[in-house]
Every structure is written in C-alpha cells, then in structure tokens.
C-alpha positions as CSV (number, residue, x, y, z in Angstrom):
1,M,6.9,91.3,31.0
2,T,9.5,94.0,31.6
3,L,13.2,93.1,31.8
4,D,14.9,95.1,34.6
5,L,18.2,96.2,33.3
6,T,19.1,98.1,36.5
7,P,18.6,95.4,39.1
8,T,20.7,97.4,41.8
9,S,18.1,100.1,41.9
10,P,14.8,99.9,43.9
11,A,12.3,97.5,42.3
12,S,8.8,98.8,41.4
13,F,6.6,98.9,38.4
14,S,7.0,102.7,38.2
15,H,10.8,102.4,38.2
16,P,12.3,102.7,34.7
17,A,14.0,99.6,33.2
18,L,17.1,101.7,32.3
19,V,17.7,105.3,33.4
20,P,19.7,108.0,31.5
21,G,23.4,107.8,32.2
22,Q,23.4,104.1,32.6
23,S,24.1,101.5,29.9
24,Y,23.3,97.9,29.2
25,T,25.7,95.7,27.1
26,D,24.6,92.4,25.7
27,A,27.4,89.9,26.4
28,T,26.7,87.8,23.3
29,T,26.4,90.5,20.6
30,G,28.4,93.3,22.3
31,I,25.6,95.8,21.6
32,T,25.3,98.6,24.2
33,I,22.1,100.5,24.9
34,T,22.3,103.9,26.6
35,P,19.3,106.2,27.3
36,V,20.1,109.8,26.5
37,S,16.8,111.4,27.6
38,V,13.4,110.3,28.9
39,S,10.1,112.2,29.1
40,S,6.4,111.5,29.4
41,T,6.1,111.5,25.6
42,G,9.1,109.3,24.7
43,A,12.7,108.5,25.1
44,S,15.9,109.0,23.2
45,I,18.5,106.2,23.3
46,Q,22.0,105.6,21.9
47,V,22.8,102.1,20.4
48,T,26.4,101.2,20.0
49,L,27.2,98.1,18.0
50,G,29.9,95.9,19.5
51,S,32.7,94.4,17.6
52,G,31.5,90.9,18.4
53,T,33.3,87.9,19.6
54,C,36.3,86.4,17.7
55,T,35.8,82.7,17.1
56,L,38.8,80.9,15.5
57,A,38.1,78.0,13.1
58,N,40.1,75.5,11.0
59,P,41.1,76.9,7.6
60,S,39.8,75.4,4.4
61,I,42.4,74.0,2.1
62,N,42.2,72.8,-1.6
63,V,44.7,71.7,-4.1
64,S,44.8,71.6,-7.9
65,P,45.4,69.2,-9.4
66,S,44.5,66.6,-6.8
67,Q,46.4,64.0,-9.0
68,S,49.2,64.9,-11.4
69,Q,49.5,63.8,-14.9
70,W,51.7,60.7,-15.5
71,V,55.2,62.0,-15.5
72,L,58.7,60.5,-15.7
73,A,60.7,60.1,-12.4
74,G,62.6,63.3,-11.7
75,S,60.0,65.6,-13.2
76,P,58.8,68.7,-11.3
77,V,55.1,68.9,-10.7
78,N,53.3,72.1,-9.5
79,F,50.4,71.9,-7.0
80,A,48.3,75.1,-6.5
81,V,47.2,75.2,-2.9
82,T,44.3,77.5,-1.9
83,V,43.7,78.4,1.8
84,K,40.6,80.2,3.2
85,D,40.5,81.9,6.6
86,N,37.3,80.7,8.3
87,D,37.6,82.8,11.5
88,S,34.6,84.9,12.5
89,P,34.4,88.5,11.2
90,A,35.4,89.9,14.6
91,C,38.9,88.3,14.4
92,V,42.0,90.0,13.2
93,Q,44.2,88.7,10.4
94,S,45.8,85.3,10.8
95,T,49.0,83.9,9.3
96,F,48.8,80.3,8.1
97,N,52.0,78.3,7.8
98,L,52.1,75.9,4.8
99,G,53.7,72.5,5.1
100,D,54.2,69.3,3.1
101,T,54.9,65.7,3.8
102,L,56.8,63.9,1.0
103,P,58.4,60.5,0.5
104,S,62.0,60.2,1.7
105,G,64.5,61.9,-0.7
106,W,61.9,63.9,-2.5
107,S,62.0,67.7,-3.0
108,G,59.2,70.2,-2.1
109,V,59.6,73.9,-2.7
110,W,56.9,76.5,-1.9
111,N,56.8,79.9,-3.6
112,A,55.4,81.2,-0.3
113,T,55.7,79.4,3.0
114,A,52.9,81.3,4.8
115,L,49.7,83.2,3.9
116,T,48.3,86.1,5.9
117,L,44.6,86.3,5.5
118,S,41.6,88.2,6.9
119,P,38.4,86.3,8.0
120,G,36.7,85.1,4.9
121,Q,39.7,85.8,2.6
122,S,41.4,83.1,0.5
123,G,45.0,83.0,-0.7
124,Q,47.1,80.7,-2.9
125,A,50.6,79.4,-3.0
126,T,52.3,76.8,-5.2
127,L,54.2,73.7,-4.1
128,T,56.6,72.3,-6.6
129,V,57.4,68.6,-6.0
130,T,60.2,66.7,-7.6
131,S,60.8,63.0,-7.3
132,P,64.3,61.5,-7.4
133,T,65.5,60.2,-10.8
134,G,65.1,56.4,-10.9
135,T,62.0,56.3,-8.7
136,V,59.9,53.3,-9.6
137,D,56.5,53.8,-11.3
138,G,53.6,54.3,-9.0
139,F,51.2,56.6,-7.2
140,Y,52.8,58.6,-4.4
141,N,51.1,60.7,-1.7
142,V,51.9,64.4,-1.2
143,G,50.7,65.6,2.1
144,I,49.8,69.4,2.3
145,S,48.8,71.3,5.4
146,A,47.9,74.9,6.6
147,T,48.2,75.8,10.2
148,N,47.3,78.9,12.2
149,A,50.7,80.3,13.3
150,S,49.3,81.9,16.5
151,S,47.0,79.0,17.4
152,P,48.5,75.8,15.9
153,S,45.5,73.7,17.0
154,Y,43.6,75.2,14.2
155,T,44.9,73.4,11.1
156,S,43.7,71.5,8.0
157,S,45.4,69.0,5.7
158,L,44.8,67.0,2.6
159,T,46.7,64.6,0.3
160,A,47.4,65.0,-3.4
161,T,48.9,62.3,-5.7
162,Y,52.1,62.4,-7.7
163,V,52.1,59.7,-10.5
164,I,55.2,58.3,-12.1
165,S,54.9,56.3,-15.3
166,T,57.7,55.3,-17.6
167,P,56.5,54.8,-21.2
168,V,57.3,51.5,-22.8
169,P,59.7,52.0,-25.7
170,A,58.1,51.7,-29.1
171,S,58.9,48.8,-31.4
172,V,58.8,49.0,-35.2
173,S,58.7,46.3,-37.8
174,I,58.6,46.7,-41.6
175,A,57.8,44.4,-44.5
176,T,57.0,44.6,-48.2
177,N,54.1,42.8,-49.9
178,Q,56.4,40.6,-51.9
179,P,60.2,39.9,-52.0
180,S,60.8,40.9,-55.6
181,Y,59.4,43.2,-58.3
182,S,59.8,44.3,-61.9
183,G,60.2,47.8,-63.2
184,G,56.9,49.7,-63.2
185,Q,55.4,47.8,-60.3
186,T,54.3,49.3,-56.9
187,V,55.9,48.2,-53.7
188,A,53.5,48.2,-50.8
189,I,55.5,48.8,-47.6
190,S,53.8,48.1,-44.3
191,V,55.2,49.6,-41.1
192,S,53.9,48.3,-37.7
193,V,54.3,50.3,-34.5
194,T,53.7,48.7,-31.1
195,S,54.4,49.6,-27.5
196,G,54.4,47.0,-24.8
197,G,52.9,44.6,-27.3
198,N,50.0,46.9,-28.1
199,P,49.4,48.7,-31.4
200,V,50.1,52.4,-31.4
201,S,47.6,54.4,-33.5
202,G,48.2,57.8,-34.9
203,A,52.0,57.4,-35.0
204,A,53.8,59.4,-37.7
205,V,55.9,57.0,-39.9
206,S,58.7,57.8,-42.2
207,V,60.0,55.4,-44.8
208,V,63.2,55.8,-46.8
209,V,63.8,53.7,-49.9
210,N,67.2,53.6,-51.6
211,K,69.2,51.4,-54.0
212,V,71.9,49.5,-52.2
213,N,75.4,50.3,-53.4
214,K,74.2,53.1,-55.6
215,P,76.9,55.9,-55.3
216,T,74.6,58.9,-55.4
217,G,70.9,59.7,-55.7
218,G,68.1,57.2,-55.9
219,T,66.7,57.9,-52.4
220,S,63.0,58.4,-51.8
221,T,61.3,59.4,-48.6
222,L,57.6,58.5,-47.9
223,S,55.4,59.2,-44.9
224,G,52.2,57.9,-43.4
225,T,50.3,57.5,-40.2
226,T,49.4,54.3,-38.3
227,G,45.7,53.3,-38.1
228,S,43.9,51.7,-35.1
229,N,45.8,48.5,-35.8
230,G,49.1,50.3,-35.4
231,V,50.0,49.8,-39.1
232,A,50.8,52.3,-41.8
233,V,51.0,51.3,-45.5
234,V,52.9,53.5,-48.0
235,N,53.4,52.8,-51.7
236,Y,56.6,53.1,-53.6
237,R,56.2,53.0,-57.4
238,L,59.2,51.7,-59.3
239,N,60.3,53.4,-62.5
240,R,59.8,51.2,-65.6
241,K,63.5,51.4,-66.1
242,A,64.4,51.0,-62.4
243,A,67.9,49.7,-61.8
244,K,68.0,46.0,-61.0
245,G,69.4,44.8,-57.7
246,T,68.7,45.1,-54.0
247,Y,66.7,48.0,-52.5
248,Q,66.6,48.8,-48.8
249,T,63.6,50.3,-47.0
250,M,63.9,51.8,-43.5
251,G,60.8,52.7,-41.5
252,S,61.0,54.8,-38.3
253,A,58.4,56.0,-35.8
254,N,58.6,57.2,-32.1
255,S,62.4,57.0,-32.0
256,A,62.4,53.4,-33.2
257,S,63.3,52.0,-36.6
258,A,63.5,48.8,-38.6
259,S,64.6,47.9,-42.1
260,T,64.1,45.3,-44.8
261,T,65.1,44.8,-48.5
262,F,63.4,43.8,-51.7
263,M,64.8,42.9,-55.2
264,V,64.1,44.4,-58.6
265,Q,64.7,41.9,-61.4
C-alpha cells in the first residue's frame, strides 16, 4: 500500500507519492519530509526534525525531613523542598511559585519564593517554620505547594509535620547507705535520676561532699553515670582521722539537685 502524500494532484499508480518541491509534515512528531531530487535510480530527500509538542504536567515535589525532630515551642525548623519540572522536552522553562499553609500565628520564611526550571530539571528551596512560644505539645501539619506561575492549574502539594515536645524536668534524689560512720569507713552515696517518673540512664552525676560548719577546705567532688535503673553510686572514703560531726552531700544531674547528710562519730 502506498500512502498518497499529495492528495490534490491526479491519482494514479504512476504518480509519485511526494514530488520535489513539496513537503509533508507529521502533525504528531513535527517531522517534515521534502524530496530534493528524484530519478529512475533513486531519490534524495531532506528530513527536518520538528520541535515536538509542548505538554505541560504537574511538577513533582518532595520535602526533607517529612517530620521534624521533637523540638521546643518557638524553635525554627528547616524543611528542604525539592521541585521537578515534568513538562515535555518541547516546552520552555517554567517558573513555579512556592507556597505554604501553616497553623494560625506561625511563621514561614522561604529562602526563595519561586524556582525557574527547564523540563526535567529539579531545584531546591528551604522553608523555615517557627511556632509561637507556648504552643502546646503535639504534631502540626505544614502544607507545602509548587504551582506553575503561567498555568496555575498545574500544581502539586504535600504535607510535612512539625513536632513540639516539652521535656519533663528531671528529678534527683540522694541517699547514703547508712546514717552514720566512723573514720576510715566508706560512704556509699546513691543518686537517682528520673524524668516523668521514669529512670534516666546515662545521666552524668556530680556529688559534692563537705563538712558542715567547717570554715575552709574539706570539700570533695565525685562523679558517676546512671545505669539503666537511673541510679549512680559513688563511694567516699573517710580519713581515719576524719573530723566528727555532720557532713553534707549534694548530688546534681540534668539541672536538678538534691542533698542529704550523714554523721561521723
């Protein structure tokens, strides 16, 4: 079967499908075929590639992190937003406007409010979100969008999460293994660290021991680390000629402290 590319000329089997000086352009691909010369032994043609048809598409959008770390209210959190131009290769550059949807009273600041991209190209911008001080703990949605500035119907959006968590203050308690000692004995001092009623492991503990009412000197500082049970035990060895009377021990960890006393008889 021969396709007649010159339907306006007379129809016959000896009539050429396309004669020199005329052209045929494919409407889908934009390719143009033009015979240059024709003879009994062959033909020479010119093929011109078309630019193709521009087809717009919704951009791709991604965000990192999709969920923030747990932060205090009022903390700034950065979200890295990546946008990809999915238009067909025949399209020109497009500018994509970046937008956000935040809870009332929150702040969102972009380091770039728009990205100009070629088809297939990706670009990145950063959105810094800050919650108001005093916002209650919880998980909050951060809406992010990218919209073609020239054709707003082509748009994409997603939701990231901003997490607010206020740490429960630590609580410290301290005790000695007995109420009184003699010179030369060892005082075992236990420091317990909890938060919200739960033991805190790995907390650095500092214990200061000093003789009450002693004008100068006599202070010792010990250190330890809480175990899985939230308790650190440090030992203080009394001198054989330790002064008699009341000694105070103060333990501190995670900005909390507690104290107790013991006697040397």
